[in-house]
N, C-alpha and C positions, 0 to 999 in steps of 0.2 A: 460546253459550259464547265467551268472549274468546280470541282467538288468542294465539300465543306472543309476538308482539311488542306485545301490548296494544292494537293499533290496528285489528285485524280480528276479526270474529266468525266462528266456525266454523259450517258448515252450508250447504245449498244451496237453502233455501226462498226465496221472493220477498222476504219481509220482511228476511231476513238479507242477501240480495244488495243490497237497497236501502240497508240500514244500512252495508254496506261501501262501497257506491257513494259515499256522502257522508262516509265516515270518521266515523261517529257518535261514537266515543270522543273525537274532537277537540273535541266540544262542551265538554269539560272546560276548554278554554282561556278562553273568554269568559263562559260561563254563570255561574261563581262571581262575576264582577264585576257581573253583573246583580243577583245576590242581595246583593252589597255595597251597591249602590244602594238596594235594598229595605230593608236594615238601617238605613242612614243615614236614609232617609225615615221609618222607623218611629218615630223620635224626634219627628216632627211630626204623624203621622197614624196611625190604627189600621190594622193589616194583618190581613186575614182569610186563612184557609186557601184559600178559593176564589180570592181575588185572586192569591195566590202560584201557585196551579195554572194560572191563565190566563196569568200572566207566563211561567212555564216553558214552556207550550205555545206562546206567541207567539215566544219566543226560539228554541226548537228548530225550529219550522216555518220561521221566517225563515232560519235557518242551513241547514236542509235545502234550501230552495228555492235559496239562493245557491250552495251547493256542487254541487247537481245541475245547475244552469244552467251553472256553470263547466265541469263535465265534458262537457256537451253542446257548448259552444262550443269546447272544446279537444280534442275527440275525435280530430281529424286530427293535431294536434300530439302528443297522447299516443300515438297509433299509431306515429309516427315515432321516438319517444324510447324506447330500450331500457329505461330505468328505469320507464316508465309504460305500456309496451305491453300489459301484462297487466291493466290496469284494465278495468272491466266493459264499457264500450262498445267499445273496440278489440278485446277478446277475444271479444265476442259473448255474454257472460254476461247482459247486459241489452240490450234493443232500444232504438233511438232513440225509438220510440213510448212505451215504458214510462218512459223517462227524462223525456220531455216531459210525460207525464201526472203524474209525480211532482212536477215543478216547478209545474204548474198547481194540483194538489191542495194542496201545501204553501203556496203563495202565498195561496190562498183561505182556508186554515186560519189563516194568520197574520193576515189582515185581520179575520176573524171573531173571533179571540182578542182583538185590540186593541179591537174594538167592545164586547166583554164587559168590558174593563178600565175605560176611560173615554173620553169624547168626544175629549179632546186626543190620546190615543194613536191613536185611529182616524184623526183628521185627519193625523197625522204618518206613519201607516203607509205610504202610497205613496212618500213621500220616502225613508224608511228602506229599503224594499224596492227601490226604483229604484237607490239607491246601491250596495247589496250585489250586485245583479245586474249593474250596469254594470262592476263590478270585473273581470269575466271578459274584457273587451275591452282592459283597460289595458296589458297587455304588448305590444299591437300598436303603441302610440304613445308610451309614456312609461316611463322607467326607474324611476319612483316608484310603481309599482303596489303595492309593499310598504306604502307609507304610505296609499294608497287603501284597502287591506285593513285597515290599522290603524285608520283612521278609521271604517270599517264596524264593527269590533269595539268601538270606543270608544262606539258607540251603546248598548251593553249596560248599563253602569251608569246612563247618563242615562235610558234607557227604564225601568229598574227603579225609579228614583227618581220619575219622572213618573207611573208607573203607580200609585204609592201616594198621592202628594200631589196630582197634577193640576196642579202648579205648579213653577216653577223653584226652585232652592235659595237659601237665605239663610245666608251671604253668596253673592252671585251667582256668584262665581268658584270656589266649592267644586266644583261639577259640572264646570266647565271644567278645573280641575286634575286631577280624577279621570279625566276622559275623555282628557286629553292624556297622562297617565301610561300608560293602556291603549294609546293610539295608539303611543307610542314603544316600549313594551314589545313589543307584537305586531308592529309594523313591523320592529323590530330582529331578532326571532327569525325572521320570514319571510325576511329577507335571508340569515340563516344557512342556512335550509333551501334557499334558492335557489342556494347555492354548488354543489350537486350538478349543476345544469343550466347552469352558466355557459358552458361550451364549446358545448353544444347550442343554447342561446339565441343565442349569437353567430353560429353557422353558419346558423341559420334565420331570422335577422332579427328575433328577439324581444328586447324590452327588459327589462332588469333591472339592478339595481345591480351584482351580481357580473359580468355580461357586459360592463358599461360600465367599471367601476372596477377590475375584477380581484378576485381572492380576498382579497388583503391589504387593499385599499381598502374592500371590502364589510364585512370583519370590523371594521375600524377604525370605520366609520360605525355599525355595529350596536352597538359598544361605547359610542360617544358617545350614541346614542339611549337605551341602557339606563341610562346615567348620568342623563340627563334624566328618564327614567321614575322612577327612585328619588327624585330631587329633587321630582318632582310628588307622589308618594305621601307623602313627608315633609311637603310643604306641606299636604296633606289632613289628616294627623295633627295638625299644628300648628294648623290652623284650628279644631279642636274640632268635628268633624262631628256630634257628639251634643249640641252646645250646652255649657252649663256642666256639666262632668263632674268626677268625682273623679280623683285621681292614679292610682288603679288602672286606671280606664278608659283614661286617656291612655297609661299604660304598656303596656297590651295593644295599642293602636294602634301604638305605636313598636316593639313587638316584631314586628308584622307588617311594618313598613317594613324593619327590620333583616333579617328572614327573606328578603324579596324581594332585598335587596342581596347577601346572602351566596349565595343560590342563583344569581343572575345571574353573580356572580363565578365560581362553580363551573362554570356553563354555558360561560363563555368559556375556562375552563381545559380543557374537553373538546374544543373546536374550535380548531384552529390552521391556519394557511395550509399547513403541511407535513403535516398529518394531519386529513383530513376523515372518517375512518372512524367517528367517534362522533357524527355529526350527528343520527341518529335519537334517541339518548339525550338529546342536548342539546335537540332540538326537542320531542319528545313528553313524555318523563319529567320533565325539569326544569321545563318550562313548566306542565305539569299540576300539579306540586307547588307551584309559585309561586302559581298562581291559587287552588288549594284551600287552601293555607296562609294566604294573605292573608285569604280569606273566613273561615277558622276563627278567626283572631285578631280580626277585626272582630266575629264572632259572640260571642266571649268578652267583648269590650268591651261589646257590647249587653247581654249577660247580667248583667255587673257593674253596668251602669247601672240595669237593672231591679231589681236587688237593693238598690240604693242603696249599693253598696260603694265 
């Protein structure tokens, strides 16, 4: 059962503890963009239910492995931070051995899933997995860990597309624009989330944009990234990702871009340098709606295309 804040599950069983360990509901951020990639690719190649199932499993297992590994690497830091001291490893809800086993199991499941999709995805799986696991160390040496994370999440729409077609997009820059939009969107909201730990990071020698540029500087940079994200999504819509399409199809795509822009504007109204009390609402609720809303409008566009509307 979902907890009060929408981010945790209630219960004490091992599956529930593991789900909370990796904040499973946060899968809602990037998973919809993987499905956006699938929808765009479906205009070029057939999509089966089995293929979508393997894509969902691959994405979820990769994210599980990355998040669990991050918790393992950061367990000492989490124990020292009052905001994170009650996480599963510092509090003893999970053991280090259980956490390590979950990382190994999820990583194996990810590779097996990619092998069931196609050979290209299998070949690329070590690169993708290596990148998202390496993120856990980035706060030790660079303030740009948020963008490292963003690039990791930007793999989602590219992976969804390649899983269906086994080939790059045409035009070639379509996937680049979509991935850059996801990178800037997620990198920006991670900077906002990191505002909570700016002082802690500074005192403990950890690197982040908020600890380096301060709260106002981080918010300004996040706003700039989100402007770029909207521009990228607009470029994707303008490119006609479904090929030659009707005005109704294009209108649905533009509605998605407008929805993202309006929700990001509202997100930045929630978080101000003088008031960080609504960061959780800005981080989880708004960004979950953004990703799901964009997927929904792309889904409508694909449905209209299918109907010949």
